[in-house]
N, C-alpha and C positions, 0 to 999 in steps of 0.2 A: 438360246435358252432351252430349246427342245433337246439339244445334244447333252447339256448338263443334266437335265432330268433323266434322260436315258442312262447316262453314266452313273448317276446316283442309284437308279433302280438296279443296274447290273452289279454295283458294289454291294448293295444290300442283299441281293439274291445270292451273291457269293458267300456271304456270311452264314447263310443257312437259317432254318427256322429256330426259334427259341422254344421254350417249353410249350407254348401254344401250338406249335407246328407238329407236335408228336402225333403220329397216326394212331388212332384208337384201334383196339383189337378187332372191332366190327368192320373197319374199313380195310378189308384185305385187298390185295392186288387183283384178285379175281373180280371183285365187285367194281373196281375202278376201270377195268379194261374197256368196257363199252362207252365210257365217257370221253375218251381221248381220241383225237383224230390228227392225222398228219396235215401239216400246212399245205395249201394249194401249191401245185407244181413241184412237189418233192416226193421222192420215192425212197423208202428205206427197206432193207431186207436183212434179217438176222439169220445166220446159219451156224449150226454147231454139229460137230461130228466127233465121236469118240475114236481115238487111235491109241490102243493099248491103255496106258494109265494116264493119258492126257485127253482133254477136250479141246479141240481146235475150234476157235470162234472167229467168224467174220461178220462185221457190221458194215454194210454197204449203203451209201447214201448217194442219190442221183438228183441233180438239178434238171428237171424235165422241162424247164421253161426255155424260151428262145432268147432270153436275156441273161446277162451276168448277174449273179447274186452273191452276197457275202453273209456268211453265218458268223455270229459273234458268240463267244464262249466267255463265261465270267471268270474262268481260271484256266490253268494249263490242263486241267482234266477235261477232255473232250467227250468222254462217254463214261457210263457206269454199267457194270454187269452185276446182276444178282442171280444166284442159283439157289433155288428152294427145293426141299425134298417134297415127297408126296403129301406130307402133313402140313406143308406151307412154311416150315421153319427155314430160315436163311442159313445156308451152309457155306456160302462163299459170297464175298463182296469185293469187287475189283479194287475199290479205293481204300480198303483196310490196310493199315500199315504202310501207306504211301503218302508222300507229300507232294503237293502240286503248287506250281508258281501261281501267286495271286496277281493276276494281270488279265486284262481283257485281251483275248486272242481272236484274231479274225482269220477266217478260212474262206478264200475266194473260190467260186465255182463258175466256170464258163458254161454256156448253154450245153445241156446234155452231158455235162461232165460227171463222172462217177469217181468217188473216193472210197477206199476200203480200209477199215481199221481191223487189225488182227490181234488176237490174244490167245493165250493158252491157259487152261486151268489144270492143275495137278489133281487128278481124280483118284490117285492111288489109295487114299484113305477113305474114300466114299464107298458106302455099301452099294451093291447092285440095287437097281430100282428105277423108278420114274422120277424125273426132276423137271422143274420149269426154270428156264433161263429167261431173264428179262434183260433186254439191252436197250439202253436209252442214250441217244446223242444229246448231250447237255447244252442245247442251243438256248441262248438267252434272247437273241434277236436275229431277225433276218433283215438285211439292209437297214440296220439301226432302228427297226421297228420291233418292239417286244412281241413275243408270241402272245396270241390272244388266249383267254381262258378256254381250256379244253383242247388246245393244240399241243401236241407232243410228238417228239421223234422217238417213240417207244414201240418195241415189238416183243413178242413172247414166242418161245419155241419149247417143245417138250423133248427131253433127252432121256432115253432109256439106257442106263449104264449096265453093262454085263458084269 
C-alpha cells in the first residue's frame, strides 16, 4: 500500500503544478534560498565556468553515507538549470524545448559515490554582466521516501560573463 501511495505521489509530482502552483512575483528565488536544505548524508556542488561563448556547468552529487541509497526521479529529467540576469529575469531554462521520458527513474549510489552531470549553455547572445545560475537535482524520493518539506537538492552560483 505504501509503495502505491509513493508511486501516486511521484506521478502527480511529474505532472507539475496547476494554476495554483504559479509562483507570485513576490516569491523570488532569492527569498526562497534560506528555506531549503540538503537532505542528510548528501552533498551537492554546482560549478560554472565561462569558456569563450559557452558556459560549462557541472552538477555533482555525493552520497556521504556508509550505506547504499537510491534516488528516484519522476521523469527522465534528472536536473533543471535556470540562468537569471541581474534583474532576476530568466534568460535560460534547461528544460525548454526538450522532451523527457515520463517514467520513474532510479539512480543508485554506493557509499561515498559521486556522480557528475555536465551541460553547456550557449552564451553567445547574452550580454556581459552578472548572472545567477540555479541548479536543482529533481529528486522525488530517497530510498522510496519522498523528500520532506524544505528539503531540496538546489544550489546557486554567480557567473560574471565577459
